[in-house]
N, C-alpha and C positions, 0 to 999 in steps of 0.2 A: 247774206246769210241772215235769214230771219229770226229775231231774238226770241228766246223759248219762254213759256207764257210761266212768270213766276207761280201761277195758282197750279200748273202740270206737275205731275209727280217727276222727283228727280231721277235723269238717267240713269240705269242699274249698271254698277260696274262689273264686269264679267270676271275681273281679276280678282275679285273678292270670294270668287267660288274656286280658285285654286288653291290647295293647302301649300303652305310654305316650306319649302325643302330645307331641311337643316344644313346650315355649312359644315364643310369637313371637320370633323373633330370639334363639333358643338357639344361639349361636354355635361350642357344641360340635357342632351338627347339620351335617353336609356343606353341605346346602342352603342352610339360613340363612347360614353363613359364606361361602359363593359369593356370595348375594345382597346381604350386607353389603358385601364387597370392592366387587363390581360398582359399588353404589349410592354407595360413598366414593370412588369414582375418577370415576363417569361421571353421578351424581346430583344432585340440588340442591334444600337444602330453604330454603325462604321461609316468614318470619313476619309475617304480616298484623297487622292492631289487632284486640286482646282476644285470642280464642283461635280467630282464625282463622291458616290458614298451609297450606303444602301440599308434598309430596315429590314430584319429577318426575324422570324419567329419559327423555330425550329420544333415539333411537335409530336409524340407518336400517332402514328398514322389514321388508328382508329378513330382518332379527332380532327381528320381532316375537314369535316362539315364545317369547322367553327372558322378555318383559314379560308374555305369558301367564302365565308359572310364577309370575312374583313375585306377580301377582293372586291365584293358586290359594293360595300359600305365606302369603299375608295374610289372618287373620282379621277384615279391618274393608273396607267398602266402599272399590273402589278401581277406577279406569275405563282402558282402552286406547283411543286414538284414534290417527287417522292423518292426514297432511296433507300436501299437495305444496307448495312453494314454491321460490323463486330465492334462491338462495344466491350467495357468490362464488367457489362452485368448481362449481355446475352451473345450467342454468336452470331444470331440475326436479328437486328433491330430495325424494324419497318419504320420509319420517320418520314415527315410531311413538312415542308419548309414552303413558308409564304415571304416573297422578296418585293420590297418597292424601293424604286430607285431615283423617283421624280425629287429634285432638290426642292420644290414649292412644299410638297406633301413633308418633306424629311423637315423643314424649316419649321412647318406649323406645328409638328408632334415634338422637336427639340424643343421650342418656346415654352410649350404646355410642361414640362417638366421630366423629358427622357433625354440625358446627356447622352453625347458619344462617349463608345468606349464603356470602360467600365463602371458600372452604376449601383451594386448592390445594397452599398453601404448609403447612398447619398441621396436616392430616391424618396419623394414625400409626395402628399396627398396635392392633388391640384389647388392650385389659388383662384379663388373666385366660385362662382356657382358651376357646382356639376351635382349630376344625379348621384346622390351617395351611395344608396344600396346596390345601384348598378356597378358604379367603380369596384366595391369590396369585394362585389361578387365576381369581377374579372379577375384581381388580384388572388382572390381563393381559389380559383378556378386553374390560375398558374403555379402557385406557391403553395396551394392549401390541400387539404382532405378531409372529408368526410365520411361516414358511415358506420361500422361496429368495430367495438375492440372484440378481442378473443372471446371475451365475456359475456359477448353479446349487449354491451351498452352502447347507445348512440353518441358518436361524438363529432366535434367540426375542429381543426385545427389550422394553425396556419405559423409558416416559418420565413422568417426575412433575416436579413441583415441590416436593415433599415430602421435606426431607431423610431423615427417620424412616422412609419407605416403600422408598426407594431404598436407605438402609442395612441395611433388614430384608432385602430381597430378596437384596442380596449375601452377607448372615450366612447366609441360608436356602440359598440355591442354591451356595454353598462347602461346605456339608454333603452337597447330593444329586450334586455334579459335580466337588468336588474344585477348583474353578478359584476363583481370587481374583481379585476385582475391588473396587477403590476408586470409591466413589461421588463425581463431581467434578460440579459445575453447568459445562455449556459456555459459552463465551464470549458465543455468538450472542444467546440468549434467557435464560440465566440457568436454564436446567432441566437435569434429570439423566438420561441416557441411557444404560440400561444394557445391553449386547448380549451374548449368548453366541453361539457360531458351532460348527457340524460335531457331533462327539460330544458336546459340552456342551450344545448345544442341545437334542439328541435325548434325552439324559439327563433333562432336565430337564424338556422335553416329556411324555416318557413318565411321569414321576412326576407331574407335574400332571394331566394331562388322561387318566387312567385308566378303564378301561371302564365305562361305566354312569354317568359323573358328568355334572353338570348343568355344560354350557357354550354358548358361540355354536356352531352347527353348521358354518360355515366354517371357525372357529378348530380345532375338534375334528377337523375332515377334512385341516387343515394340519399338525396335530398327529401324525396317523398318516401322512401323507403321508412328512414330513422321516425318519421312520424307514427308509425305505428305502433313504436314501442311503448309501454305502459309500466309504471312503475310496482313492482313487486308489493303486495300488501306489507311485507316484513321487511321493506328496503326502508329505513331512516331516512329522513332529509335532514341534512347536516343544516343548521343555522348560518346566516351570512358571518362571515368573519369580521371583526371589528379591529381597525385599523389602531395602533398606537400613535397617539398624538405629544406632542413636546410637553404638554402640561402633565399629562400620564406619565412619561418617564421622570419628569420632575418629581411628582409625589411620589414615585415608584423608589426614586433614590433618596428622598427625604425620609419616608418611614423606613427603609433598607430591613425590610421585613415582607417576606411575600406572603405570608397568612394574613398578616393585617392590611395590606395591598391591595389582596385579593378582594378584602371586604369594602375597603374604601373606595375601590375603581370599578366593584362589581365585575369580577374576570375570577379566572378559576386559580386556584394557587399553585398550579403546575405552569400556568402561562405566565405569571409574576415571575416564576422562578425560573425560566429560560429568558425572560426580557430582560432580567436583571444581571444574568450572566453574560447573554449577549453585550450589555453596555458595558460590562466591566472588562469583559476581554477584546473589545474595541471592533467587534463585528456589526456593532450597530452604534452610530456616531453619539456623541454625549449632548444633550438637549440644549438649546441656547437658553441662558439666563434672562 
């Protein structure tokens, strides 16, 4: 075989023209990141005897298009079925279910962070690199809502029992909107409900539901709809809330006078009165000395 002339151009590698195909559940790929977030919030991974088990996601049949997309993204056999049944909320509830049984696929999904069995309290954002806005959009499509309040105010909310997910949404949304939220469980059912209103809801929805993204059709439409809202001229903008620090609390206790503390801390007298009452009644812990 004749040696190649070193002055001749290198042989062209046709494989360079072939776009790389993301591996199954590569969370840096926007579609897989969305799919994982959705399944983490609204899917169920069950384990049977031996190698048996399945991953399922059941949703309203109006959103069946997203299950067909999951089926297309999965290089293993999976099925999409429909059924109509009576529930506590409707006499005829039409739902669609995506089912995946392949052990190899279930193992990948389990190792990424979807545990077998009950998971609502322990799920958390993936470790390592992942497409963050797409992951969060999947979580919100499954366990959140967005649209209009009864008063015609745009909102975006997320409900979860997971401390890690609630805290992550607060952290991420602050980067996008500047709005600070502190995740606290509600007293009624011990879940977190994180809600954004008005411009903050618009900013977050615009960031998460970008053009061409994979999402539930009706939520994508709602995300576009709330962008039409304009703040009325007579609606005041509330200033951002200042968090109390340990040094603020120590100064408040030292002065023991809401009026004097209001001047020293550049706060309202009412705010200082309430904070002092909360510390004294034990609703807020004493600051460390």
